[in-house]
C-alpha positions in Angstrom: 95.7 49.9 24.0 95.0 53.0 26.0 94.4 52.6 29.7 94.1 55.1 32.6 91.6 57.6 33.9 88.9 59.1 31.7 87.3 62.4 32.6 83.6 61.9 33.2 81.2 64.8 33.4 78.7 64.5 36.2 75.7 64.7 33.8 77.0 61.6 32.1 77.7 59.5 35.2 74.3 57.8 35.7 74.1 56.8 32.0 77.6 55.4 32.1 77.0 53.5 35.3 73.8 52.0 33.9 75.6 51.0 30.6 78.3 49.3 32.6 75.7 47.4 34.7 73.9 46.4 31.5 77.1 45.0 30.0 77.9 43.2 33.2 74.6 41.4 33.5 74.5 40.6 29.8 71.0 41.9 29.2 69.9 44.2 26.5 68.5 47.7 26.9 64.9 48.7 26.5 63.5 50.6 23.6 63.5 53.8 25.7 67.1 53.4 26.7 68.2 53.0 23.1 66.3 56.1 22.0 68.0 58.0 24.8 71.4 56.8 23.6 70.7 57.9 20.0 69.6 61.3 21.3 72.8 61.7 23.5 75.1 60.8 20.6 73.3 63.3 18.4 73.7 66.1 21.0 77.5 65.6 21.4 77.8 65.6 17.6 76.0 68.9 17.4 72.8 67.9 15.6 69.3 69.1 16.5 67.2 66.2 17.8 63.5 65.5 17.5 62.0 62.5 19.3 58.9 60.5 18.3 58.4 62.7 15.3 55.5 62.2 13.0 55.9 62.5 9.2 54.3 65.7 7.8 51.2 63.7 6.7 50.8 62.1 10.2 50.8 58.6 8.9 54.0 57.4 10.6 56.3 58.2 13.5 60.0 57.6 13.8 61.8 57.3 17.1 64.5 60.0 16.5 65.4 62.4 13.7 68.6 64.5 13.4 68.8 67.9 11.7 71.7 70.2 11.1 69.7 73.2 12.3 66.3 73.9 13.9 63.6 74.3 11.2 65.5 72.2 8.6 64.3 68.9 7.3 65.8 65.8 9.0 69.1 64.4 7.6 68.8 61.1 9.5 65.9 59.1 10.7 66.2 56.3 13.4 63.8 53.5 14.1 64.5 51.3 17.1 63.1 47.8 16.6 63.0 45.5 19.6 61.1 42.7 17.8 61.7 41.0 14.5 59.1 43.2 12.8 61.5 44.7 10.3 58.8 45.2 7.7 57.0 47.8 9.9 60.3 49.5 10.7 61.3 49.7 7.0 57.9 51.0 6.1 58.4 53.9 8.5 61.9 54.6 7.3 60.8 54.5 3.6 58.0 56.9 4.4 60.5 59.2 6.2 62.7 59.1 3.1 59.8 60.0 0.8 58.5 62.8 3.1 61.7 64.3 4.4 64.3 63.1 1.8 66.5 61.9 4.7 70.0 61.0 3.6 70.4 58.2 6.1 67.9 55.8 7.6 69.0 53.8 10.6 67.4 50.6 11.9 68.6 50.0 15.5 68.0 46.5 16.7 67.5 45.7 20.3 68.9 42.2 20.3 72.6 42.3 19.3 72.6 38.6 18.5 69.8 39.4 15.9 71.8 42.2 14.3 73.3 39.9 11.8 69.9 38.1 11.3 68.2 41.5 10.9 70.8 42.4 8.2 70.0 39.1 6.5 66.2 39.7 6.8 66.5 43.2 5.6 68.7 42.4 2.6 66.0 40.7 0.4 63.4 43.4 1.4 65.9 46.1 0.3 66.2 44.3 -3.1 62.4 44.1 -3.4 59.7 46.3 -1.9 62.2 48.7 -0.3 64.7 48.9 -3.1 64.5 52.7 -3.3 66.1 53.0 0.1 68.6 50.1 -0.3 71.7 52.4 -0.2 70.4 54.5 2.7 69.4 51.9 5.3 72.0 51.0 7.9 71.4 48.3 10.5 73.0 48.9 13.9 73.0 46.6 16.9 72.6 48.0 20.4 76.1 47.0 21.6 77.8 48.9 18.9 75.6 51.9 19.7 76.5 51.6 23.4 80.2 51.2 22.6 80.1 54.5 20.7 78.2 56.2 23.5 80.8 55.0 26.1 83.8 56.2 24.0 86.2 58.3 26.1 85.6 62.0 26.3 88.6 62.9 24.2 87.4 60.7 21.3 84.0 62.3 21.5 85.5 65.7 21.0 87.5 64.4 18.0 84.4 62.9 16.5 82.5 66.1 17.1 85.2 68.1 15.3 85.2 65.5 12.4 81.4 65.8 12.0 81.4 69.6 11.7 79.9 70.9 8.4 
């Protein structure tokens, strides 16, 4: 196990302190906080982020999309779902797949304890109504997302280099 000091950039300090407080009190983050974490991870991986983006036909909106360059179609679409309304979230992700041809569709759940339940709820839907996106949807609990965002700086740089195209 690695222990010691980690270099922390001043722009990251408030977010890290808030994440530590959140873990200490055992509460979960808000929808807004999860969207911000998704955006921040995207930025240090070098993608172009769009927030609260509507599909080209204006029917749906997803929380965050990631692109490899400005003006390109999204590669990844994220929907943060704080309730158990996974039907609605999957509908938005399915529509994002149809309109943008996104390679990856991410369902971020706000209650870590329900991440496993969300996976179980999503599984039959992905074998039925949402079968066309079965291999593209990934369910991610907020704690795993926060753990990634709090990774030490040197690991972030390694991940960034590994994600280069």
